[in-house]
Phi, psi and omega in degrees: 000318179295324179295323178295318178296321181292331182276353179288159176287167183297322180294321178290325176297319179295320177299314179299319179297315181295315180296316179297321178296317179298315180298315181295320179294321177298318179296315181297315179294322177298317178295319180296315180295318178297317178298317179297317178299319180294324177295313181295314180295319179296316179295319181290324179287326177293319179296321180292320180289326177290328180288329183273326180212152180260341179278137180246123179272154177292141181292145179287146178296142182263126178277146178294146181294136182252351188274259190292155180276187183297315183294325177294320177296320178295317179297317178296320178297318178295322178295317178297322179297315179294323180294335177300321183273339180284316181240108182292144179262156176249128182248125175252105181259120181239145179291150177289145181252000000 
């Protein structure tokens, strides 16, 4: 593969570089947005659980998924990633009291 890239003309090398950069940036921004959504959802669910009860139970052990395969998980992840941009979320950030 590297030999094929090296044998390309300079304009094609630049195209490959630009396309690869765009793909990598989309992945990085997607991971960042997903991480941000998980932080916000986690904080709001923690605040709700603290408001309803003060006792914290130990988390139940998580069993490994037995259902869908790797490709199904990748497809579901890509769908969630695309849905982030299709329907904008509203974030209400309030200071802690």
